[in-house]
C-alpha positions in Angstrom: -143.5 -75.0 -97.3 -143.4 -71.0 -97.7 -147.2 -70.4 -98.5 -149.7 -71.2 -100.8 -151.7 -68.4 -102.8 -155.0 -69.0 -104.4 -157.0 -66.6 -106.5 -160.3 -66.1 -106.0 -160.9 -63.7 -108.9 -161.5 -59.6 -108.8 -159.1 -58.8 -105.9 -159.4 -61.3 -103.7 -156.8 -63.9 -102.7 -156.5 -66.5 -100.0 -152.8 -67.1 -98.6 -152.4 -70.3 -96.7 -149.1 -70.0 -94.3 -147.6 -73.0 -92.4 -149.7 -72.0 -89.2 -152.3 -69.3 -90.1 -154.5 -68.6 -93.5 -155.5 -65.0 -94.4 -158.2 -64.2 -97.0 -157.8 -60.8 -98.7 -160.7 -58.6 -100.2 -163.0 -61.4 -100.7 -166.0 -61.2 -103.0 -167.6 -64.9 -102.8 -171.1 -64.3 -103.3 -173.5 -61.4 -104.3 -173.1 -58.9 -106.9 -171.0 -56.0 -106.7 -172.5 -52.3 -107.2 -170.8 -48.8 -106.8 -173.0 -46.2 -105.8 -175.2 -44.4 -107.5 -176.4 -48.0 -108.4 -176.0 -50.7 -110.6 -177.0 -48.8 -113.7 -173.7 -47.2 -113.1 -171.5 -50.2 -112.7 -172.4 -53.9 -111.4 -170.6 -57.0 -111.2 -171.9 -60.1 -111.4 -170.2 -63.7 -110.5 -170.6 -66.6 -112.8 -170.8 -68.7 -109.7 -170.4 -68.5 -105.9 -167.2 -69.1 -104.1 -166.7 -71.7 -101.9 -163.6 -71.7 -99.4 -163.6 -75.2 -97.2 -160.8 -74.0 -95.2 -159.9 -72.3 -91.8 -159.5 -68.7 -92.3 -157.7 -66.8 -89.4 -157.4 -63.3 -90.3 -159.3 -61.1 -92.9 -157.4 -58.4 -94.9 -158.7 -55.6 -96.5 -156.8 -52.8 -98.9 -159.7 -50.5 -99.3 -163.2 -49.7 -97.9 -164.7 -49.7 -101.6 -167.3 -51.9 -102.4 -164.7 -53.9 -104.5 -162.4 -54.7 -101.8 -165.0 -54.3 -98.7 -167.8 -56.4 -100.2 -170.9 -56.5 -97.8 -172.7 -59.5 -98.5 -169.3 -61.6 -98.6 -168.2 -60.0 -95.3 -171.6 -61.0 -93.6 -170.8 -64.7 -94.1 -167.8 -64.6 -91.8 -167.6 -65.1 -88.0 -168.1 -61.8 -86.4 -165.3 -62.4 -83.9 -162.9 -63.2 -86.8 -159.9 -60.2 -86.7 -159.6 -57.6 -89.4 -157.2 -55.5 -90.5 -158.2 -52.8 -92.5 -157.8 -48.9 -93.5 -159.9 -46.5 -91.8 -162.3 -46.4 -95.0 -163.4 -49.7 -93.9 -164.2 -49.2 -90.1 -167.6 -47.7 -90.3 -168.8 -50.7 -92.8 -167.3 -53.1 -90.7 -169.1 -52.2 -87.2 -172.2 -51.8 -88.7 -171.9 -55.4 -90.1 -170.9 -56.2 -86.5 -167.4 -57.1 -86.4 -165.9 -56.7 -82.9 -161.9 -57.5 -83.6 -161.1 -54.6 -86.0 -157.4 -53.0 -86.4 -157.1 -50.0 -88.4 -153.7 -49.4 -90.0 -152.3 -45.9 -91.4 -149.5 -46.4 -94.0 -146.1 -47.1 -92.0 -147.8 -48.8 -89.0 -147.5 -52.7 -88.2 -149.4 -55.0 -86.3 -149.2 -58.7 -85.3 -151.6 -61.4 -85.5 -150.9 -64.8 -84.7 -148.0 -65.8 -86.4 -148.0 -63.0 -89.0 -146.9 -59.4 -89.5 -148.5 -56.8 -91.3 -146.8 -53.5 -92.4 -149.2 -50.9 -94.0 -148.0 -49.1 -97.1 -149.4 -46.1 -98.9 -151.9 -47.5 -101.5 -154.1 -45.8 -104.2 -155.6 -42.2 -103.6 -159.3 -43.1 -104.3 -159.9 -40.1 -102.8 -158.1 -40.7 -99.5 -155.0 -42.8 -99.4 -155.8 -46.3 -99.1 -153.4 -49.3 -97.9 -150.8 -51.8 -99.5 -149.6 -54.4 -96.9 -146.3 -56.4 -96.7 -147.2 -59.7 -95.1 -144.5 -61.9 -93.1 -144.6 -64.9 -91.0 -142.5 -66.2 -88.3 -140.3 -67.8 -90.7 -139.7 -64.8 -92.8 -141.8 -65.8 -96.1 -143.2 -62.8 -97.1 -145.2 -61.2 -99.7 -146.5 -57.6 -100.9 -149.9 -56.7 -102.0 -151.5 -53.4 -103.5 -154.6 -53.6 -105.9 -154.3 -50.5 -108.1 -150.8 -50.6 -108.9 -149.4 -47.6 -106.5 -146.3 -48.4 -105.0 -144.9 -46.6 -101.6 -141.9 -45.0 -102.9 -140.7 -44.3 -98.9 -140.5 -48.3 -98.6 -137.0 -49.4 -98.3 -135.4 -51.8 -101.0 -135.9 -55.5 -99.6 -136.3 -59.4 -100.9 -139.7 -60.8 -100.7 -140.7 -64.1 -102.1 -143.8 -62.6 -104.2 -145.7 -59.7 -105.2 -149.2 -59.4 -106.1 -150.4 -56.7 -108.2 -152.5 -55.7 -111.1 -150.4 -56.4 -114.4 -152.6 -54.2 -116.5 -153.9 -50.4 -116.5 -157.5 -49.6 -116.7 -157.9 -46.4 -118.2 -161.0 -44.1 -118.6 -161.2 -41.1 -121.1 -160.2 -37.6 -119.4 -159.5 -39.7 -115.9 -156.8 -41.8 -117.4 -155.5 -44.9 -115.5 -157.1 -45.5 -112.4 -155.6 -48.8 -111.8 -151.6 -49.0 -113.1 -150.7 -52.2 -113.1 -148.6 -52.0 -116.4 -147.1 -49.1 -115.3 -145.8 -50.1 -111.8 -144.2 -53.8 -112.8 -140.7 -52.3 -113.1 -141.0 -50.2 -109.8 -142.0 -53.6 -108.1 -139.1 -55.8 -109.4 -136.7 -52.9 -108.4 -137.9 -52.5 -105.1 -138.3 -56.1 -104.2 -137.0 -58.3 -106.2 -139.6 -61.1 -106.1 -139.3 -64.4 -106.9 -143.1 -64.2 -108.3 -145.6 -61.9 -109.7 -148.8 -62.7 -109.2 -151.3 -60.9 -111.5 -154.5 -59.6 -109.7 -157.6 -57.3 -110.0 -158.7 -57.7 -113.3 -158.9 -61.7 -113.4 -161.7 -64.1 -112.3 -164.9 -65.4 -113.2 -166.9 -62.4 -113.3 -168.9 -60.3 -115.7 -169.5 -56.3 -115.6 -172.2 -54.3 -117.0 -173.3 -50.6 -116.2 -172.3 -47.1 -117.5 -169.0 -46.7 -116.4 -167.8 -50.0 -117.8 -168.5 -48.8 -121.3 -165.5 -46.4 -121.1 -162.8 -48.7 -119.4 -160.3 -49.7 -121.6 -157.0 -51.8 -120.8 -153.4 -51.6 -121.3 -151.0 -54.4 -121.5 -147.5 -54.2 -120.1 -145.7 -55.4 -123.2 -142.0 -55.4 -122.3 -140.0 -58.8 -121.7 -139.8 -59.3 -117.8 -136.9 -60.9 -115.8 -139.5 -62.5 -113.3 -142.0 -65.1 -113.0 -144.9 -63.7 -113.8 -148.0 -65.9 -113.0 -151.7 -65.5 -114.2 -153.6 -67.4 -112.4 -157.6 -68.4 -113.2 -160.0 -68.4 -110.6 -159.5 -70.7 -107.7 -156.1 -71.7 -109.2 -153.2 -72.1 -106.8 -149.6 -71.9 -106.6 -146.7 -72.6 -104.0 -144.5 -69.7 -103.4 
């Protein structure tokens, strides 16, 4: 066994390694609302998502509501280790978490049998995090939810890359999720066995002013890679 990846929808993933389990950017219950309010942008789950497995670590890529979702995080025990960017720290402290490890790009940490290396992610507007995660048997994946690749990373072979595979675009602003643009770069950088499509899937409905203007751009070139597009709560063994 290497590891099992389960898609939770939106940006969320559950990764089961041999000895430890990680949940990433979970949105499992309640609405997703961006300031200044639901009239601007609101996401609603078709149904709450239940995780019946032990979770050892919470990994957050950003401090924004669709990555650091307060109603979901309030469900977890408050002593669970959390790895996150600085943008999420104040939110987590207010919820009451007691074991928070803040990482900046290039910084590393170990928890249990896993190592985490933070990489430079999306500027929204501050630079948020991607991560390279490895277990003690060198099983590995990279994750970044907006399609931004840290060009300073060394070339290396990873088992999987978790990334958006489509662009999300707004008039004037352009692409704020660059999945379609980043795929060739990820393949060249990491030579992954699998690319797992993320960020724009799952069983949720979106509404509000902003949602009316978002358009989607697909990646149309043929890929020499296993691109996996999972439905919500589907899993794959890597």
